[in-house]
C-alpha positions as CSV (number, residue, x, y, z in Angstrom):
1,M,11.1,12.2,-5.4
2,I,8.9,13.8,-2.7
3,E,10.4,15.9,0.2
4,L,8.6,17.8,2.9
5,F,10.6,20.4,4.9
6,G,9.1,21.6,8.2
7,V,5.6,21.5,6.7
8,T,2.7,23.0,8.8
9,K,-1.0,23.4,8.1
10,H,-3.4,25.5,10.1
11,F,-7.2,25.5,9.8
12,G,-8.0,28.7,11.6
13,E,-6.6,28.3,15.1
14,E,-6.2,24.5,14.7
15,V,-2.9,23.0,13.9
16,A,-3.6,20.0,11.7
17,V,0.0,19.3,10.6
18,D,2.9,20.6,12.8
19,G,6.3,21.1,11.2
20,I,6.8,17.6,9.7
21,S,9.8,16.7,7.5
22,L,9.7,13.6,5.3
23,R,11.5,12.2,2.3
24,V,9.9,9.6,0.0
25,A,12.4,8.0,-2.4
26,K,11.7,7.3,-6.0
27,G,9.9,4.0,-6.3
28,E,9.1,3.7,-2.6
29,L,5.7,2.8,-1.1
30,C,5.4,5.0,1.9
31,V,2.4,4.5,4.3
32,L,1.1,7.1,6.7
33,V,-0.7,5.7,9.7
34,G,-2.1,7.1,12.9
35,T,-5.3,7.7,14.8
36,S,-8.2,9.7,13.3
37,G,-7.3,13.4,13.0
38,C,-3.6,12.9,13.2
39,G,-3.0,14.8,10.0
40,K,-2.2,12.0,7.6
41,S,-4.8,12.7,5.0
42,T,-4.1,16.5,5.2
43,T,-0.4,15.7,4.6
44,L,-1.3,13.6,1.5
45,R,-3.5,16.3,0.0
46,M,-0.8,19.0,0.5
47,I,1.5,17.1,-1.9
48,N,-0.8,17.7,-4.9
49,R,-2.1,21.0,-3.5
50,L,-5.6,20.0,-2.9
51,I,-4.8,21.6,0.4
52,E,-2.2,24.4,0.5
53,H,0.4,24.2,3.3
54,T,0.7,27.1,5.7
55,A,4.4,27.0,6.2
56,G,7.5,25.0,5.2
57,E,8.2,23.6,1.7
58,I,7.1,20.6,-0.4
59,H,9.3,19.5,-3.3
60,L,8.9,17.1,-6.2
61,D,12.2,16.2,-7.8
62,G,13.8,19.1,-6.0
63,Q,11.2,21.7,-7.3
64,P,8.8,23.4,-4.9
65,V,5.2,22.3,-5.6
66,R,4.0,25.9,-5.6
67,T,6.1,26.6,-8.7
68,F,3.9,24.1,-10.6
69,D,0.5,25.1,-12.2
70,E,-2.1,23.4,-9.9
71,V,-3.9,21.7,-12.7
72,T,-0.7,20.5,-14.4
73,L,0.6,19.2,-11.0
74,R,-2.6,17.2,-10.3
75,R,-2.6,15.7,-13.8
76,R,0.9,14.3,-13.3
77,I,0.1,12.8,-9.9
78,G,-2.4,9.9,-9.7
79,Y,-4.9,10.2,-6.9
80,V,-7.1,7.4,-5.5
81,I,-9.7,7.9,-2.7
82,Q,-12.0,5.6,-0.7
83,N,-15.2,6.2,-2.6
84,T,-13.4,6.0,-6.0
85,G,-14.7,9.4,-7.2
86,L,-15.9,7.9,-10.5
87,F,-18.3,9.9,-12.6
88,P,-21.6,7.9,-12.3
89,H,-22.9,8.8,-15.7
90,W,-19.7,7.9,-17.5
91,T,-18.8,4.4,-18.6
92,V,-15.8,2.6,-17.1
93,A,-13.7,3.2,-20.3
94,R,-14.6,6.9,-20.3
95,N,-13.7,7.3,-16.6
96,I,-10.3,5.6,-17.0
97,G,-9.5,7.8,-20.1
98,L,-10.3,11.1,-18.4
99,V,-6.8,12.4,-17.7
100,P,-5.3,11.3,-21.1
101,R,-8.2,13.1,-22.9
102,L,-7.5,16.2,-20.8
103,L,-3.9,16.0,-21.8
104,K,-5.1,15.8,-25.5
105,W,-3.7,12.4,-26.2
106,P,-4.7,11.1,-29.7
107,R,-8.0,9.1,-29.5
108,Q,-6.3,5.8,-30.5
109,R,-3.6,6.2,-27.9
110,V,-6.3,6.8,-25.2
111,R,-8.1,3.7,-26.3
112,E,-4.9,1.6,-26.2
113,R,-4.0,2.9,-22.8
114,V,-7.5,2.1,-21.4
115,E,-7.4,-1.4,-22.8
116,E,-3.9,-1.9,-21.3
117,L,-4.9,-0.8,-17.9
118,M,-8.2,-2.7,-17.8
119,A,-6.3,-5.9,-18.7
120,L,-3.6,-5.1,-16.1
121,L,-6.3,-4.8,-13.4
122,G,-8.4,-7.8,-14.3
123,L,-11.2,-5.9,-16.0
124,P,-11.7,-7.5,-19.5
125,M,-12.6,-4.7,-22.0
126,A,-15.4,-6.7,-23.6
127,E,-17.1,-7.2,-20.2
128,F,-16.5,-3.9,-18.4
129,A,-15.7,-1.1,-20.9
130,D,-19.4,0.0,-21.4
131,K,-20.6,-0.6,-17.8
132,Y,-21.4,2.2,-15.4
133,P,-20.1,2.5,-11.9
134,R,-23.5,1.5,-10.4
135,Q,-23.1,-1.8,-12.2
136,L,-19.8,-2.6,-10.5
137,S,-19.0,-4.3,-7.2
138,G,-17.0,-2.3,-4.7
139,G,-13.8,-4.1,-5.6
140,Q,-14.3,-3.6,-9.3
141,A,-15.1,0.1,-8.8
142,Q,-11.9,0.5,-6.8
143,R,-9.9,-1.2,-9.6
144,V,-11.4,1.3,-12.0
145,G,-10.3,4.1,-9.7
146,V,-6.7,2.8,-9.6
147,A,-6.7,2.4,-13.4
148,R,-7.9,6.0,-13.8
149,A,-5.1,7.2,-11.5
150,L,-2.5,5.3,-13.6
151,A,-3.9,6.3,-17.0
152,A,-1.5,9.1,-17.8
153,D,1.4,7.0,-16.4
154,P,2.2,9.3,-13.5
155,E,5.4,8.8,-11.5
156,I,3.6,9.5,-8.2
157,L,0.4,7.9,-6.8
158,L,-1.4,9.2,-3.8
159,M,-3.9,6.8,-2.2
160,D,-6.2,8.0,0.6
161,E,-7.8,5.0,2.4
162,P,-8.5,3.5,-1.0
163,F,-9.6,0.1,0.4
164,G,-11.2,1.3,3.6
165,A,-14.9,0.7,2.5
166,L,-14.3,-2.9,1.2
167,D,-15.0,-6.2,2.8
168,P,-12.0,-8.0,4.3
169,I,-11.7,-10.6,1.5
170,T,-11.8,-8.0,-1.3
171,R,-9.6,-5.7,0.6
172,E,-6.9,-8.3,1.0
173,A,-7.1,-9.2,-2.7
174,L,-6.6,-5.6,-3.7
175,Q,-3.7,-5.2,-1.4
176,L,-2.0,-8.1,-3.1
177,E,-2.8,-6.6,-6.5
178,L,-1.3,-3.3,-5.5
179,L,1.9,-5.0,-4.4
180,D,2.0,-6.9,-7.7
181,L,1.4,-3.7,-9.6
182,Q,4.1,-1.9,-7.6
183,A,6.6,-4.7,-8.3
184,R,6.1,-4.2,-12.1
185,L,5.5,-0.4,-12.3
186,H,7.8,1.0,-9.5
187,K,5.7,4.0,-8.8
188,T,6.4,6.4,-5.9
189,I,3.3,5.8,-3.7
190,V,2.1,7.6,-0.6
191,F,-0.7,5.6,1.0
192,V,-2.9,6.6,3.9
193,T,-4.6,4.1,6.1
194,H,-5.8,3.6,9.7
195,D,-5.5,-0.2,9.3
196,M,-2.1,-1.3,10.8
197,D,-2.2,-4.8,9.2
198,E,-2.7,-3.1,5.8
199,A,0.1,-0.7,6.6
200,L,2.6,-3.4,7.6
201,R,1.7,-5.5,4.6
202,L,2.2,-2.7,2.0
203,A,4.9,-0.4,3.4
204,D,8.5,0.0,2.4
205,R,8.5,2.9,4.8
206,L,6.1,3.3,7.6
207,V,5.4,6.8,9.0
208,V,3.5,7.0,12.3
209,M,1.8,10.3,13.0
210,R,0.2,11.7,16.1
211,Q,-1.4,15.1,16.7
212,G,0.0,16.5,13.4
213,R,3.6,15.3,14.0
214,I,5.7,12.4,12.9
215,V,6.4,10.2,15.9
216,Q,8.5,7.6,14.1
217,Q,9.4,6.3,10.6
218,G,11.3,3.5,9.1
219,A,10.9,0.0,7.7
220,P,8.0,-1.9,9.3
221,V,10.2,-4.5,11.0
222,E,12.4,-1.8,12.5
223,L,9.3,-0.2,14.1
224,L,8.1,-3.5,15.4
225,H,11.4,-4.3,16.9
226,A,12.0,-0.9,18.5
227,P,8.9,1.3,18.8
228,A,9.8,4.9,19.8
229,D,7.3,5.0,22.6
230,E,4.2,3.4,24.1
231,F,1.9,5.1,21.6
232,V,3.8,3.5,18.7
233,A,4.0,0.2,20.4
234,S,0.2,0.2,21.1
235,L,-0.6,1.3,17.5
236,L,1.6,-1.6,16.2
237,G,-0.3,-4.1,18.3
238,G,1.2,-4.0,21.8
239,D,2.0,-7.5,22.9
240,T,0.9,-9.0,19.6
241,R,3.7,-7.3,17.7
242,G,5.5,-10.6,17.4
243,L,2.6,-12.1,15.5
244,K,2.7,-9.1,13.2
245,E,6.4,-9.5,12.6
246,A,5.7,-13.2,11.8
247,A,3.3,-12.0,9.1
248,L,6.2,-10.1,7.4
249,T,8.8,-12.9,7.6
250,R,8.8,-15.7,5.1
251,V,9.3,-19.4,5.7
252,R,12.4,-19.4,3.5
253,D,14.1,-17.1,6.0
254,R,13.8,-19.7,8.9
255,M,13.7,-23.1,7.1
256,L,16.6,-25.6,7.2
257,P,17.6,-28.0,4.4
258,L,15.9,-31.4,4.4
259,G,17.3,-33.6,7.1
260,P,17.7,-37.4,7.5
261,R,14.3,-37.7,9.3
262,L,11.1,-38.7,7.5
263,L,9.2,-35.8,6.0
264,A,6.7,-34.2,8.2
265,H,3.1,-34.9,7.0
266,E,1.9,-31.3,7.1
267,R,3.3,-28.9,4.4
268,V,3.9,-25.2,4.0
269,A,4.9,-23.1,1.0
270,V,8.4,-21.7,1.0
271,D,7.1,-18.1,0.4
272,A,4.3,-18.4,3.0
273,P,4.6,-16.0,6.0
274,L,5.7,-17.5,9.4
275,S,2.3,-16.6,10.8
276,Q,0.7,-19.1,8.4
277,A,3.3,-21.8,9.4
278,L,2.5,-21.1,13.1
279,S,-1.2,-21.4,12.4
280,L,-0.7,-24.8,10.6
281,M,1.4,-26.1,13.5
282,L,-1.3,-25.0,16.1
283,W,-4.1,-26.4,14.0
284,H,-2.6,-29.8,13.3
285,R,-0.8,-29.9,16.7
286,V,2.6,-30.5,15.2
287,D,6.0,-28.9,15.8
288,R,7.5,-29.5,12.4
289,L,6.5,-28.8,8.8
290,T,7.8,-29.8,5.4
291,V,8.6,-26.8,3.2
292,V,7.6,-27.2,-0.4
293,D,8.3,-25.1,-3.6
294,D,5.8,-23.8,-6.2
295,E,5.5,-27.3,-7.6
296,D,4.8,-28.9,-4.2
297,I,8.3,-30.5,-4.1
298,P,9.8,-30.8,-0.6
299,I,12.9,-28.5,-0.3
300,G,13.3,-28.1,3.4
301,E,11.8,-28.2,6.9
302,L,10.7,-25.8,9.5
303,S,10.6,-26.6,13.2
304,L,8.7,-24.6,15.9
305,R,12.1,-23.8,17.5
306,R,13.3,-22.3,14.2
307,L,10.1,-20.4,13.7
308,V,10.4,-18.6,17.0
309,G,14.0,-17.7,16.3
310,S,16.1,-20.4,17.9
311,K,19.2,-21.3,16.0
312,T,18.9,-25.0,16.9
């Protein structure tokens, strides 16, 4: 879907991006991470030509992006930024319907699409359609920004620190909503963040950048197990990498079937992360949990030895 071949970007004498190559497969959620100034946002903006690359090539579906008309290219790629970019004097409904109107969709089709997306993102039409951005909370405004980016049903979504300005609770809620949306819509997403926990939670492919170059890329668990160097290891949490891996691994992956012993008093959900199970064990001072399904029915057990990877 998206391919970068030796892409470089200069700003005067400064090299912001230095000969990077990357392939983002169709339907993949690719997260770019790194310290400030590493080139991740510049890389994102070169994909939809908000910034023109200096050298190399960027392809969408095998076609160089420079062969597309700039306006047409940007209308087929959803773009979400940290401050939402909503027009303050337009209502929520009008903001969401912007790109379909520019594409000259029939009025009824635009309205139906706006209604569909507002429902999808938990913004009831009757309550929010006629509100203005100033009347929204940060989380609501960011949902409107995502809805607007999805309005013309683009195959590609670019997201530049979209949740960076939100409080931790709202941020986590929107991360989970994005994962739920992605499970249903299967968009190709390139997501920029400096928050490693966010990156690990969201990414199918994690791309670590440093000083304009890609240092390492792969599945999050692969990078946690085998960081390429000390920089990557430090960025991933250093000696706390095991805890971050536990946040990615589910209880179902380590549980055993119910044994002959009495059920442990404390319970954990089968789809909970191992980090939650460990927290429960520490909090309640136990070394075994009963694993329950969605209906709170016991289906297995998890011991501390199994949680930390022992086969016994």
